[in-house]
N, C-alpha and C positions, 0 to 999 in steps of 0.2 A: 629523419622527416619528411612525412608524404607532400608531395606535390599539389600544389592548389590546382581547383578545378577553375577557378575565374578569379581576378583580381577586380577589386574596384578602390580606387586609390593606393593607400597604403595595408588595405587589407585583404586577405589572400584567402578566399573560400576554399574549404578544406574538404567538407564533407554534406550532404543536404540533411536536414531533420525531417522538418515536414513542409505542406504546403497546403494553403488555406486559400479563403477568400480574399484575404487581404494581399497575399503573394507568398513567398517562399521563407523558409527558415534554414541558416546555414550556421554551421560550426566554423568558424573564421581563425586567421593567425594575424596579430597588428604586429608590423615590423617597426623599428626605430633606431636609432645612432648608436653605435658602440654595441650592435648585436643584438638589442631589448627585441625580446617577444613577447606576448602576451596572448593567450588563447579568449577567444570572444565568440559573441552571438551577434551576426548579421541577420536582419530580416528585411527583404528587400520586397519591394511593392509592385503589384502587378501592373501591366501595362494601360487597360482603360482605369485605373485609379489614377494613374501618372497624366490621364488626359483630360481629368477633370480638376477646372482650375481651383473651383471654391474647394474642394478636398485638400489640394496641395496646400493651399493657403492657410487653412486652419491647421494642416498636419504640422507646418513649419512654425505657424503662431504656438502649438502648444509644446513645440519642441522646446522652447525657450523657456516655459514654465516646467517642463517634467526634468529637465537636464538640474533643475535645482533642487531635486526632491533626493536628498542624501538621509539615508536611512538605514539601519540594520534588518528592517523586515521589508525593505522595498530592494530590486533589483535594480541597479543606478544605470541612466543611459547616460551616456557620456560623449555620444558624436551623433549627428543626423546630417545627411548629407545627398547629393545627387552625383552620379558619375556616368557619362555616355548616358544621361536618359534615364537613368535606374536610379529611383531615390530609395534611400536605404537609413537604417538607424544601427548602430551599434551600441550593444550592451553588454552587460558582464557576465561569463559564463559559469553558471554554478554546478559543479558536476553532484547529479543527484536526481531524483523523479519530481514528478509532479504529482498532486492526489489524484488525479483522473488515472494516471497506472498504479496507485496504493489500491485505489477502492477496486480495479480489475483484477490485482493480484489478490486482495481479501475476496472477491465476489467468487474465485476460481476454488475455492476452499471452504465456502459459505463462512467465514468469518466477518469481524466488523472491527473497527478501531477500538482499543479500549476506553471507555468514556472517559478517564483523566487526560488521557495523552490525545483525545480528539478536542477537547475542552481547552486543553494548554495549546493546540495550532492553532485553534480560533481563536483563541486569545492574543497570540502573537500578529494574527491577518489585522485584528481589530486594533491593537498598537500601530502598526502600520498604515493603517487607514485613516486614525484618527490624526496622525503626524501630517498625511498629505491634505486633510480635509481643514487643518488647523494653517496650513502654508499662508502666508501672507507676502506680499509683495515690499519694495523697497521702501514704501511708505506704511505700510502697516495695514492696507486694505488687504482682506482676504481674497484669494484667487479663486476660491467657489471650484476648488477642483473635485470631482465624483468620478471615480473609475468607472463605472457602468458596466462593468465584466468581470464582475467575482466569481468565479465558480474553479471548480477543482483543478480545471487544466490550467489556470493562472496563477496557480498557489504551488511553488516549487519547495520541496525540503532537501536538503544539501545533507553530504554524508554525514556531517557534524552534526545533523537534527535541526539547522537552522532553519526558519519558517521565510520565505522570501515571497513577495506578490510581483508579478511582473507585469509587463503593458499597461501602464500608465499611459494616457497621453493617447494611445491606438483607438483603444474602444471609443474616447473621448472624440475623437475626430471622426471616427467609422459613424458613430452614432449621430452625427448632424448632417450626414449626407444619404439621403433618404433613398437613392439610387443602386446603391451598393450595399447598404446596411444590413438586408437580407442576406446575404452571401457572407456576411462576417460574424453575423450571430446565430446562424443558422444550427438545430440542436441545443442553443443555449436558453430558450424561451421558460425552460422550466426553472432556471434561476434568479427571473426576473422580478423586480417590486410590483406589486399591483399598479402602482402609478406610471411605472418603466412600461407595461405591459398597454396599460389604456394611453401613452401617448402624452401625458403630462410632465411638467417642468419637475427635473429631479435635485435632490439635494443629497448631501451627507448619509441621510435616514434610508436610501434608498441601496447604497452599499451595506447598511447594516443588515435590510433583509435579506440580501443574496448572502451572506456571511452565514446568517442563521440557517438559509436553506443546505449551503453547504456542509453545518453542524449536523443538521439534521440527518443527511445522507453518511455522513464518516460514522455516527452512532448506531443506525438501524440497517444501512445498505439500500435502502429505500430515496428515491426522490419524492418528496410529498404533493407536487405538482406535476407529475411528467404524467402525457396522455399519450393515445395511442398515433396522434400526431402533431407539428407544432401549433398548428390552429386549436386541437384541444387544449394543447399544455397551458396557451395562450388563455385558455378560458376558464380553466384551473387556479391557474393565477389570479385572474380579476376576480374571480369566486372566495379564492384563500380560506378554500375549508380544509382542515386536517385533521388529523388523531393526533394526540400526543405521543410523542417518538417513545414513553413506555410501554403503548400498546404493541410494537413490534419488538423493542429489546427491555424483558423486564430488569435488567442490572439498571436501567436508568432511574436515579430519583427522582420524586417529583421536585426538588429543588431545581433539577435540570431542565423537567419538563416546561417551570415556570419562566425560566430564561429562555428556552427555544419560544414560546409562546409570546413573549414581550418581544423577542426579534422578530417574529413574523406577524405581528400586528396589521390587520388590514388597514385599520387607520393610523397613519403617520404619526398621529397625536398619542396617541397610545403606545409606541415602538420608542424604541430606546431614542432617546435625541440625540445620541453621540456614540460614535465605535467608543469612545473612552468609558461611555456609562456600560458597555457591553463587556467591555474589558475587565472594569472592576467588577461587576455581579460574578462575573467568571471566577477570577482569582479569588475574590473572597468565600463562593463556594469548597474550592479547593483547599484553601488553607482552613477553613473552618472543620472539614472533613478529614484534615491531615494528611492530605496530598500534595505534594507539591512537585509536579515533572518537572524535567530540565529539558534542555536540547540534546544531553547525552543521552536521556532515555528513548527520546524521538528516535533518533540515530542508532541506538542500538535495537528497537523494534522494528525499522525499515532493515536493519542488518539481517535480521534473521526473515524477515519477509522476501528479502532479495539476497537469498545467497551468491547467486553469481556475481552479486557487489553491484552498490548505487548506480555508480557510473556506467550507461551504457556501452557496451564492449566495442561498439563499431565507432563510437565517438571516442574513448581512449585509444583505439588504435588509428584514429584518425588525427589525433593530436603529437602521435610519434612519439617516441622513446626518449630523444632529447639525451644530452649529457647528466650524469649525476654522479656523486661522490661515491665510490666502491666501496662495499661492505664487506667484511670478513667474520670469520669465527676466531675463538678463539687459539685454534691450532694454526692458524694461517698468520694470527698475528705473531704468535711464538715464533713460527717459522722463518717470518721475513724478519725476526730480530737476529735470528740465529744467521742467517744470509748477510744482516749487516754485519755481524759482527766476525764472521769469517772472511767476508769477500769484499771488504772496503780495500781498495790497495794501499799497501804500505802502512796499514794502520793496527797496531797491536791491540787485540782486545781488551787488554788489562793496563794499556799504557797509555799516554797522550802524545808519544813520541813517534813522529811519523819517519819511515824509512827515507832514505835518499831517492828520488827520481831515478838516479843512473845505477841503483843495484836492483829495480825493478821495473820490467820494459812496462808500458801501457798496453790495457788491453781492454776488449770491451767487459762489460760484468759477465755477459753469458758464458764468453770465452773463459774467462776469469774462474765460473762457478767450476766449468767441465775440467778446466787444470786442477781445482784444490780437490775435485771427487776424484780425478784420475792418480795424480801424484801426492798429494798431502797426507792423504787418507789411504789410498788404497796401497802407496807402493812405501818399502822401509826408509826410514828417515836416511839411513847412511847409504840410499843411494844416489844423494845428491851431492857427489864427490865433485862436481864440477865448478862448483862456487867457491872462491878464494878470497882469503883476509877476511875483515869485519863481518863481509857477509855469509861467509861462510859459517863463521862462529856465531852468526844470530839465527840459523838456520832451524837449530833444533830447539833452540827457546822457543823461537816463533811456534813451530809444530806443536810443540809441548803446550803452549799457549791456546792454540786452535782445540786442543783435543780437550783440554781443560773447559776450554768455554762450550763446546759441543757438548761434555758430560752435563756440566750445568744446565743448559737449558733443556737436556734431555730430562734431567731430575726435576724440571719444572715444570717439563709437559705430564709428567706423571703423578706430580704434585695435585697439579691444576684436573687432571682427567678424574684425582680421585674424589677430590672435591667437589667438583664440577659436572660429576656424570650424571645424565637427567635421570631421575626417577618416573616410572612411567605412573601414566592416569588409568585408573579405570572406571569403566561407564556400563551402567546397568541399563540396557534399554526393553522397555516394555510397552504391547502395543494393541491395539481393540481393532480388528482382531487379531489373534495371537498367530503365530506362523509366519509372519512377513521377512523378507528377505533385509539384509542390511547391509547398505554401500556405504563405505566412508572414503570422504572425498573424491565420490566417483566411480570408485573399484569396489568389488564385491568383497566382502569379506566371507570367504570360503567357509561355508559350512553353519554361517551363522543365521539362525531364523530367533524372532523374538519369543518368549523371554531371554536375553543374553547377556553374558558379564564378557565385556572386551576391555582391553590391555591397549592404550594408545599412547604415544609419544606427548609430551607435552606441548602445549600449543592451540592453535583455531583449528577446527575440524567441522566439516560440512557433512554431516549423518542423515543418510535419506533411508527412509522405510518404504517398501514398496510392496503389494501384494496384486495377484491376479484378480482383476476384478476391480479393484478399488484405486482412488489417485493415489498416487503417491506423496508423501511429506518427507521434506528436507528443512532441517534444523541445522543451528549454527551454534556451537559451543566453544568455549574455550577454557582450557584444562590447564592445571598448575599442577606442578611436580607432586606426584604423589596423591594429587585429588581423587577422591572417591564422589562422582557425579551420577545421578538418576534421572531417566527420562522415565517418568510414567506413565500408563495409559493414555491418561486423562491429556497428556502433551503429544502423543501419538496415536489419536484416532483418527483412523482411514474413513474416509467417505466412500461408499460403494459408487462404482460409475455406472448411471443408468443410461442403457442404450436404447434407440428409437424403438416405439412400439408401433405394430401396425393394427388397425380396425378395419371389418369388413364391415359397411356402413349400409344399408337399405331401405327403401322408402317403398308403398304400394307401386303396382303395375302403372306405368303413365306417368309416374309423378317425376319432377325434378328435383335434384337435391342441392339446395344454396350452400355454399360456405362461405361463412363472413361475408354475405350479399352478393357472394358473385357464382352466378350458376355453374356445375359441374357437368350439364346437358345428358343426365344420366338417372336413373334410379337407384343404381349400384355401384357402389367404388369402394375403393380400397384407400383410406387414409394414415399418413403415417405421422406421427407426433413425436417430438422430440422434448426431454425430461423437462417439467414444469409448463409446457405447452398447452394451454386451452385455445379450441376454435369454436364456433357458433356455427349451428347447422339448421338447416329448416327444410322443410318438406314442400313443394308447392304442387298443386293440380287444382286445375279449374273447376270449379262448384265446392272446392273442399277446402278447410281451413287447416293449418297447420303451427306447431307451437317449436318454439327456439327450444334449441339442445344443445346444453354446452357440454362439448364432449372435453374431456383432460385425458394429460397421461397417466394418471391416476386412476382410471376409469376399471371398474373390476371387469368388466367382459370384454373379450376381442369384438364383439358382434354388437349393433347396435341397429335397431330398427327404429324409425323416424315413424310417429305418428300421424294421422292424418283423420280429421273427421269430416266424411261426404255425406253425412245427413241431412236431406232437404230441410230446408228453411222451414218454419211454422208460420211464416208471416206472407204478407199480401207483396207480389213480386213486384220490385222498383221500377220505377220507369228507364228506359234505355236513358242511359246519359248524352248529353249534347255531346256532337262529334269536336266540339271546339276546345270542350273541357279537358284538360291533362289529367290522369289516373296519380292519384296521391302518390306521393314517392315513398319509398320505403322507410320505418323507422330509423333514426341514426345509432351507431351503435359505438359506445363507450367502453373505456377498461374501468371495472369495478376491482377493488382490491378487499380482498379477504386477509382478516387475520384475527390471532388470538392470543388470548395470555391464560396458561402457556399456549408455546406454537405445537403443529404436530396434530390440529384438528381437523378431523374430516367433515368436509361442507357438504352438505347435502342442499340441493335446489329444486323445488317442487318434485320432491320425491325421489331426484335424480342424484348419485352420489358423484361428486366433480372433481375432488382432489384433497389436498392438506393444506392448511395453514402454513406459511403465508403463501398467500397465491394471487394469480389475477385471471380474469376472464372477460371475456365482450360480451356486452348486454344492449339490447335496444334503450335509448334513453326515456322512452314515452313509458316504458312496460315495467310494472311492478312482480315481485316475485316472493316467495317465502323461504326462508334457507337455516337450516339447524345446523350448529356446530355438536360436533359428537365426539367425545373423548374419553378413553378408557380411564374409570375413578371417579369421573364428573359426571354432573347432572347435565345433561343436553339444554343448549340455550337457542330458543327460537325467534328470531326476528322476521319483519317483514321490510323488506326494501322497497323504499319509496323512490317512485319516478326522478330523476336527477341527482341521485345519492350515489358517489363515487367508490365511498369505502365503507364497507360492512365491518363492525366487531365485535369479538365476545369476550368475556371476561370470566373464566371457570373458578369456581370455589368448592371448597368440600365442607363436609359438616364435621369431619372427625379428623381430619389430617393434613399436616403443613409441610415445610420444608428445611434445612439446615444448610446453611454456606457456612465451610470452615475454612480458616486462614491460619497457617504455621506463618510466624514470622523469622525468630531468631533462636535455635533453630529452623529452616525450614523445611528439614525434614523428620521424618517421626514415627509411632506408632499410634492409632489410636482405635480406642475399643468405645464403643456405644453400650451403655445399659449394662455392663459386665459382659459384651458378646466377646466374640474373638476379636484380636487384635490385625489392623490391616496397615501396611506399609503409605503411608501418605506424603507425597513431594508437593509442597505448599498450600497444600489444602483440596477442597473439593465443594463442589457446587449441586442445589436443588436436591439434598437426598432427602428422599420420603421420611416422613416420621410421623409418627401419632401424636394430634396435638395432646398438651400436658408437659409435665416435667421431667427431663432424660439426664441423665449422667454422662458425661463424656471425660474420659480418662486418656491422656495422651501422653507419651513416653521417650527418650532419645536416651539409652545408656552412654552414649560417647560423650555429651554434652552433660549426661549426671543431672536429667530433669525426668520427673514423672510426677504431672499435675493432672487433679482432677477437676471437674468444675459442674455445675447445674444450669440449666439451659431450658428455660420456656416456650415451647412450641406452639405456637398460634393455628387456629384453623385458617389459614389464607394462603393463596397461592404465592405471596410476597414470604419470601425464606428469612430466618431466623439469621443473622450473622454472628459468628462466633470467634473473636480474633483470640489465638495463643500464643503467648511467650513473645509479648510488643514489648 
């Protein structure tokens, strides 16, 4: 067990976890009588908060309320106190990850949480919130508890998939202290409700709004009210304008759009009036669609997302190893049984009669084992001529019994090995693109490039697929004895690593280039952009007019020339401004989100290509511009962006083409042919398969399961794919 960093009463601080505006967070250990130990979390308050009498008073008042919250979806707080001037709270330690870490890991691969799992997680959050909102005192009076800070960082998922809310009472106390509140909630403005952003009184419906924002982000990977600064985020929250989540993720159905829109209603009267109502609507949708996720499924999803383990390595190490029962395999157990039969002093393995202590000297088990190995087995029985009387007569029988016992156990070992010898499992691994290197449990599988069929021992394995120029992908699989498992290319699609690009930017001689309103002091420069990055450029020169130029990473040319219109004006010259008047300020730049259904459309603004959807770009608030969305196989969509609009969306439709989503249930592996075409191997199904509008024939077969079925499907000319479920 590791040594503590510091001691607070009976609590030993083991490892620092995080530091924020409120204080520091530690992994700690509580000790008690009789060797009692418990791993917990300690949150200490920063010194300047401890000096605020008003805050400490409210903090301790809230403690009397929060310790009463006992619910499966709330991390319990079981102690709050002060030690040598340091105020702290003690709460349960939940080995797992918070949703902030989950979203970060998903963003690394460009993935989002499956819709059904995201709905289940938020329904569990709503269940915990409703319990807290309805909590009453001993007289039956509602305590009026509002969390005030529901966000991904305050929602934890354990290794078992249990969803728990943290920091009840802390946000409540901090929310009533104006001096320090900004430090506490910095970076979380985009999860606030409109009434919270406006400083109005809050009730349970404010937490419902924040839960809706979290659901939106889980399903799309985007925060609906995130601006380029905290002040801009606050303004976006107050406006409460957002697109349905399905515009960013076509897999989200209209029913889920309706749930999110109601949870994010600007008018509290139109919003869910309680967290329970939100939970009920989510569960009704899940049950109606035949989807009933469980905590176990959430745990398995996160285990695949974090193959290194859900508990952070440094925290697991800080907890120490401790003592635990020793585990052994069958060979070890049988060997110990043989030792017990042969080594136990004075015991006949086939008799309950013990030899007299006088006839066998006492010795340690280690010494006895060496003696048995060297005399009773290695030497012939006739060499033991020094024994006399009864002892001499018993020696041959005892040695014979030992040989019989050893032979019996040896036969047992052979039988066990014959019946329990593990049958290997086989994994077929494909990838997109092919030719990727395969690592099994961190070790390279020599000479194995995808596609490949590997033989592995039964058990849990971490399979990593990597290729130069692409992000590696790791999958965690559990294999049974003799199991055939397939990892299709749809589950092992590698994302290309995009490196920074350099652009040579020029403006006419004598001009100055501005980047995001900051002068670069020159008329030519080199700008480096990272993948997905967009920057706003403007050339300025006295007597000339320039236009904003949005330069994105996806820009087709590495050279950019900023235009300037220096033609003399045809109007009468304006009088010189009075010296006391200030020059008008530059227009404020805001971030505009561009998205489309389906995604991947090229965005062209005022004739210049700026990137692909989904993307973000900065533009002056007061300026309007024309945007055109282009996508192969679809008609272009042209819109005019009005001043003040912060999101521009486009939906494409084809006149003669749709798509098919296919799902195989039981068995989940098969061969599929469409319209009598060639069969292809399918693992669980596929998404967005383009097909002409009209009727199509789908044949699915699995010779092992003796299944061969044909289905008719009608494809509509729509970007929304037709779903075909087979073998359910």
